[in-house]
N, C-alpha and C positions, 0 to 999 in steps of 0.2 A: 222218301227221299227227296231230298232237294232240289230244286233242279238246280244243273250246273251253273247258269248265270250267276243264281242266286247265291250260290253255294259261293262263285268267285266273289262277289259282294260281299259274300259272310267271311271269308278269309280276309279278304281286303280289308274288313273294318276290325277283324281281330289283331291283325299287323301293326294296323294302325298305331290302336290300343297299346300296343307293347312297346311301341316305339315313343308313345307320351308320356308313357313309364321311364323310359329309359331315358328319356329328354329330363324328364323331372329329377332324375337321380343325378343324371350330367350338370342340373342348372346348382340341386341342393350341394354338390362335392367344388365345384369353381366357385360357389359364394362362400364356403365356407374351405375352399382354401387361402380366397383373399381376405377373407377374415383373420386366418392365421397369418399372410402375409403382412395383414398392416398392422397385424398384433407384434411380429417380428421384429417390423421396419420402425416400428415406433418407439421399442425396446430399444434395440439397437442406436438409435436417432438420441436416446435418453442417455444412455453411457456416451454417448460422442461428446454430447454437450457438458457431459459431469468432468468428463476427459481438459474437454476443452476449458472450462473454468479452473481445473487443476493447473493446467500451464501457463496459462492466466496469474493465476495465485507465484507460482513457483518463479515466474521470468518476472514481478513483482518483488520477491523475497531477494531474487539475484541481485536485481539495480538496487536495492537497500545496501548490498553489501559493497563492501571497499572493494574495491578488486586490481593485483599486482600488475600492470601493462607489462611486465617483464616476463607474468607466469600466461601467456597463452596457452589455450588448450586446444590441440590440435583436432581434426575430426576425427581422429583413433582416441584422445582422450591423452594424449601424452604432454607431457608438461614441455612446454616451446624455450629454449635458451636463447635463440636469434637475438632478440634484445641484447640480453645481457653482453653477449660476444661480440657484437657491434660496438656498444659502447666501451669497452677497453680493450679491443684486440690491438688499435693504432696507438695506444697510448701504453702498449709494451714493448723495450727496446731488447737486441741483442747486444751485451755487452763482450768485448773481447779483450783480452790483455795480453800483455809480453813482459818480460823480464830476462836479463840475460845473467848467467851468473859464469863462474869462475869454476872449472873443473879439473881436477889433476890428471892428465894424460895417465894410460897403461900401455901406450905404444912406445915398444922398446926400442926402435927406431927414430923417433923424437925424444925418448930419454939418454938417446948414443949421441944425439947432434945438441939439443938443449939442456942435458942433465935431469935428477931428478924432481928439479923444482920445475922444470915447465907444466903452465897450466893453458887450457885451451878455455876457448868462451862455447858458450850453450846458451842458446835462446829459447827460453820455455814460452809458450800460449797456453792458456786456457781462454773459455767463457762461459758464458752464463747469460741471466735474463735483469732487466732493470724494471722499474715503475714509473714513469712521468708524474710528477705530483701536482707541477703547477705549472703552466704554460710560459713561465721561461726559463725553463730549464731544470729545474729539479728534480731528480733523480734516485730511487732508492734502491738500491741492493742490497746482498749478502757481504760482509767482513768477510768473508772464504771467498769469496769471489773474485775479489780484487788485492787482498792481502800479498804483501809482496809485489806489487804490481809497479813496473816502470813506464809505463804507458796503457792508457787506456782508449778504447776505442767503442764510441754506439750509434750502432746503427738503428734507423727508425724502421717503420712498416712501409713508407714510400721509398724507401732504401736512399735516405739522406745518412751522411754519416761527420758526427761529430767526434773532437776529441774532448775525453771529458776531465775535469780537476775531480780532490779528493777533495770535498772540503769536511771532512772528519768519519771517523768510525768507533764501531765499539765493538769489541770485543765479547762483550760481556752478555751482549744479545744479537750477535752476528748481525748488528746492522750497519753500512757503511752510507753513505750521503753524497752522491754526486752531482758536479754540474757542467752544463753545456752552454755554450752562446746561442741563444736562436730565441727566436720568439713565438710567439700564438701557435704553442705545441699543442695536440691533444693531451689530458690528463686525469687521468682517476679521481676520482671525491673520493675522501674519507667513510669509512660505515662505521659501524660500532660493534666491536665483536663481544663485547659483556654482552649482548642483545643474541647471538648466535644460538639454535639450539640445536642439540642433538636430531639428528634425521632431515635436517635443514638442505634444499641443494646448494652447492656451490661450485664455480667454475674454477681451474686455475689454466691462468694464460701463459704461457712462455715458448721458449726455445730448446727445446731437447732434443739433442746429437747436432745442433745447428741449424736444424728445421724453425725457422722464422714463426710467428704469427701462428701457434699451436693450442687451441683451446681443449682443454676437456674437461670431464663434470663429474662429482659426486654428490655425497649427502658428509656431514658431519658426524663422523664418528667416535669422537671425545673429544674432552677440553681437559685443560691441565696437565696435557700429557711431559716427563722429564723425562732424557734420553740420555744426559751426561755428555752429550756433545761439544756445548761450551767450555773454551779450557781456563777462562780467568773465574778468579778468585769469587768475587761475586755473581756470578755468572747467572741469569733469570732464563729460566725456560720453562715456560708454561705452555707447551703448544697446542694447535689446534689439531686433531689426526682426521683426515679425510682419508674417503678412498678414491678421489680423483688422482689418473693415471699422473706421474710426473717420474724422469728422468733424468740422467745426465745434459745440464745445461736449464733445467728449470730452475737451478738458486738463482734468487734472488726476484723469480717473478710475481705476479698477480693471484692471489685468492680473494675472487668477488662473492656477493651475492648475487640473487637473479635479478636487483635493482641497477648492476652494476658499478656498485658501490665497495671500493676495498675492505677488506676485513681481516685479509693477513699477506702475507711475504713467505712463497713458499721456499720452504729450507733444506728439509732432508725425507729421505726414506730409509724406511728398515727391509734390509735384504738380505737374503746369505749368498744372492748373486752379484751383486752393485746393481741390478735392475732392479724396476717396478718390479714390486710383488705383492701388492693390495694395500699399502697403508705408505702415508703420505704425510710429510708434516708441515706445517707453515706458522709462523711467529703472530700472535696476534695484535694488531691495526693498533689497539689502544697502546701497548708497550712501545710499537713502533710511532705512534705519531711522538711522543714524549722524547723518547731518542731521537728524533728527527729534529725537532725544535731546540734540544740541546745542542746539537751536531752547530747547526744555521746560526745558533746563539754566541757558543762558545767553542764550538771546535773538537769538542767532545762530549759524551756522554758525563751530565752531575748524578751519580749515585748515590741516592738515599739508604740507610741501613738505618734498622730498628736496633742492632748491636746487642742478636740473640744468636746462640746456637740452636739449632730444631732438628727436628727429628719426626718420621711420621707417626700417627696415633697406631696403637695398635690394638687390639681386643682386648689385651691385657693393661693398658695404658689405659682405657678408656671404662674397666671395671673399676681400677684402683682409685681412679681423679674423679670418678661418679659421673661418669659423661652419659649422655641419653642418646648419643649414636657417634659410631667410629669417625667419626670428622675431626679436623683440624691440625694444627702445626704444634708438636708438643718441645716445649722449651726444656734444653738441657743445658743451659751454661747461658749466664745473660754477664755481657761485659761491664765493665769499670769504668762508670761515667757515662755510659751509653746512653742512646734516645731510651730501650727497656728500662733499665735502671732507673731515670730521672723521672719515666712513667708510672715506676713502681711493680713492674713485673719480675718473676721470681723465677727460680726454678720451678720444672713440675708444672708452672701454668700452662692450658692448653689455648691457644690462639683461634678464634672462632671466626673472628670477621675484622676486617680492616673497612673504617669508613661507611661501616654497614652492610659491608658487600661480604656475605660469606666467603670463609674458606674453607674447603676441604681437604687439603693437603700443601704439602710444603710449596709445592711447584704455584699454586694458586696465590698463597702467601706471598711468593716472590713476585710474582706478576703484580698485583694489587699494592705492594711496595714501591716496586717498579716504576709506576705511575709519579711517584713524589719525588723533590727535590731537598736538598740541604736545606732545612730552615720553614719547609711544609709542615703544618700543623693539620692535624686529623685525630682519630678514634680508632682505638684497640678495644676490640669485645674478648675475654677470656674467661674458661673457667677455673676457678681453684677449690676445691672442695667440695666440688660439685654445687656451688654456686655461682652464677654468670655477673660477671659485670664490667662496666666499661670505662673508660679512662682516655682523655686526651693525651696526645704525645706530638713530640714535636720530633722530625726527624732530623739526623744528621750524616755526617760525611764520611768516607773511610779513613781521614785523618783526624774523627770523631767531634769535629765543631759542626754548627749550622751554620756556615759562610759558603757561599758559593765559590766551590774551584774554578779560578781564572787564570791560570797559568799550569805550565807544565810542572813548577816548583812544587805544587801541591796533588794529592790524592795516586798515590803510586809512584813517586818520583824519589829517586834515592842519588845523591852525587852527580843531579843535574839532570840526571835520565830517569824516563818515563819504565818503568818495568811490568809487563803481563806478562801472565801466566802462559805455556804454551797450549797453541791449540791442539784437536784432536790429533788433526793430521800432521803435524811436525811432531809429536810424542811417534807418529805411526813413524815417519820417517826415519830421524833420529834413533828410533827404537830408544826411547827415554820414558819414566814414568815420573819426571821432576824438569828443573830448569825453569826460569822467566826470559822473555822475549825483550829487547831495548828496543820501544817502537818509536820514541822522540829523544833526544839527544840534543842536551843544553851546556851552557857552561860548570864546568864541574869535575870532579876526579876521573870520570870514568874517561871523559873527551878527553884528559890531559893523558890517560894511558891508551889512546887510542881508538880506544871502542868505539863501535859505531851502530847507526842503527841497526835492525837487521842480527845484531850479534844476540847469539845465546849463554848467559852466565849459568855455569849447573853448580858451584860454590863459590861460597865467600868465607874465609876464614875457616877453608877446609870444612864448612857445614854446607850439605844439600841445601838448593833453595827449589821455593813452588812458587812464591809470588815476592810482593814488593816488601811486604811484612817481613815475611823471612830474613832477606838482606836488611834491613834495619834491624831486627834482631840479633843477628850475627855480626854485625860492627856495632852493637849498643848503641843503635840509633846515629851511627855515621862516626862515633867518637872511636872504635876502634878497628881499623883498616890494614890487614896484615898479609891476605891472600885473597888469590880471585881466579876462578878456572871459567873455561868457556869454551866457544864453538863458533868459530866468524863465518863471515856470511857464505864463505867459499865452501864450506865445510871443514876446514882445517882447524886442529883444535888450539888454544892457547892458553898460554899460564903465568899469572906474575906472583913473586913473591918476595913482600918488601921485610928489609928488615929496620926494627924498632928503635 
């Protein structure tokens, strides 16, 4: 048996040996852990380095792309419309109108003192929006906003107010041009409505419910929409449809793209409640520009026509006429000596392009033709018997000549008066589906009879009329005039019969 002392030493020696082994294991584990950590670290750094390289490439590509400053992306990735709003809100004005009408009294006491012929006066006020397009005060609005107005006032976003003068108006496109005496006004520059794409963001700027400087946003939902709301025989309806919210008072306001450029004049909504229901409509600025130039230069629009009756292309027509697509405008009639006949177009031809711009519908054809004046030359592409051809064409006016109409005596004038079909609102007010309105009066038979601006003519020679052409036809182009019936500005009817 070993001595206790030696045993102690022996035991101590054995414990030290175990500690050494444990130390070796610990060191091995430490080195192994460090190696694993180093390996993992280098791999992670490699990935970070690669990610950094990709970020640099992405940044380089982003810098190489053109960026619209009006479409800033917020931190949440949303489109920012502040630039477009700031560029346009000060150039949209509040248009207020007023007119005084004579109304027949239904008060028995007043009738007792003044008789059945007693008439009172009633002031009617209206409001809408307008868009400043030049620094010296030219303003675009809707025709229906200022129709029959006796006084027009515009209020700017900075609360200044001006009396406005009507330079001219065009019921066919629902456009009117106003002028105020001011300088250095903010204004909106024209854009290009032909370049608008479905799904593109747009802003509507106006004064709904008399709430000034209101901006709403939406997308272009459709193009080339026809609503049948313009009353003129030569109406042009090819609306831009959006889902930007419009309400009463927005009419005549601005539709702008994200660059703050004017692409349309807001005009209408479709709603069962007469309040915004998801669809709003604007007149394309490429139509507006041409009409505004006409109104500034001539006082009224120069309407170019090609002299055809047209309808939409149906699947049956497309199959019968050998069309590859169900698109275009189908010619159902050609006017004698009109522009279309001169160009060689015939019934059953399908017009597919104007000036090499595709037209998919009747409204799109009207839009393209509406850009021209009488005497302008362009081209028409059509399909006949499955074969596509292109011919030159010279536009004519509503009087079937190539000249510019320079006075009230031309283009819709009869007996010295300029006549226009009733607007939708007028037909609704008077519960009529026919009639023409006297929009200007000059020397002639109508003036001699006491007919004034604002009168509505219902029939001539006992024939109902809907246009100036109907009046001309009913009177054998002014040669035979025996009877006329209509409505005065105060709502009372008049009738004249003449002895031959």
